[in-house]
N, C-alpha and C positions, 0 to 999 in steps of 0.2 A: 209208879208203885203204887199198890193198894194201902189200906191203912194198917194192915198187918205186916208190911213191909216186903211182901210177896211181889213179883211182877204181875201186873195185869195181863188178863188174855191179849189184849192189843199188843202190849210191849212183846209178849212171848212171840206172837204171830210176826211182827215186825222182826225180831231177832232171827227167827226161823227163815223169812223171806230173805234177809240179808246172809245169812249162812249158805241157802241154796243158792244165791246168786255168786258167792265166793268161789264156790265149789270146794274141791278138795285141796287144802292147804300143804304146802310142802312142809315135812318136819324139820327140815334142817333150817328153812327160813323160820320158822315158829321158834326153833331153838335160838337163832339168833335175836329175835324180837325180845325172848324172855331175858337175854343176856345184856340188852340195852338198858341205860340208865333212863329213869323218866326225863332227864334232861334232853338226852339225845333222841328221844322219842318226839319229844317236843319240837327240836330243832328240825327233825324230819318233817313233820308236821308242817311247819312253817315253810319249808322248801316246798312240799307239795303244793301248799295253798297258792304260794307265789306263782309256781309254775301254771296251776290252772287258771288263774287270774290272766297270765300272759298268753295262754290258749285261747281263752275267752275273748279277749280283746282282739287279738290277732284274726282270730276266725270271723268275728263279727265284722271287723272292718274290711276283710278280704269280701265277705259276701255282701257287705252294704257299705259300699265307699261313701255313698250320698249322704249317710246319716251325719246329723249334727253331733258335736260332742256330748252334748245332755242325752240324746237319744241313743247313743251308744252306750253310755254309762248306764242308762237304764235297762236297756237289753243285756248286758254283761250282768248286771246285778241279779235280774230276773232269772238268767240262765245258772248263774253259781248257787242260788238260793232255790232253784227247783221249781220256780212257779211258773216256767215258760218252756215247751220243748224247744230246742233252737233249730230243729228241722223237722221236715214229714216224714215219720218213720216209714212210710210207703214207697218214698221215693229217694231218702236221704237227701233231700235239697233243703236249704233254708226255707223258713216261714217266711 
């Protein structure tokens, strides 16, 4: 946000890119989200986070069974936080 409280151009561009990648939202799903309590939304967020971690750990372990626990943890951390692509986009194979 800028000093005036308005979103900066970078924030607006990021939001637009996110909307573009999401595509058209289902109005019925939007209505369901709006009816959810904040607590329920947070509960779903934690469930999704837990699922994402399990998927990252499982796939990294399958792709690279030789990794030490420390290296596996590092790779999962980098995947979850977006600092490394877990696969070569041109071949869909692990890096």
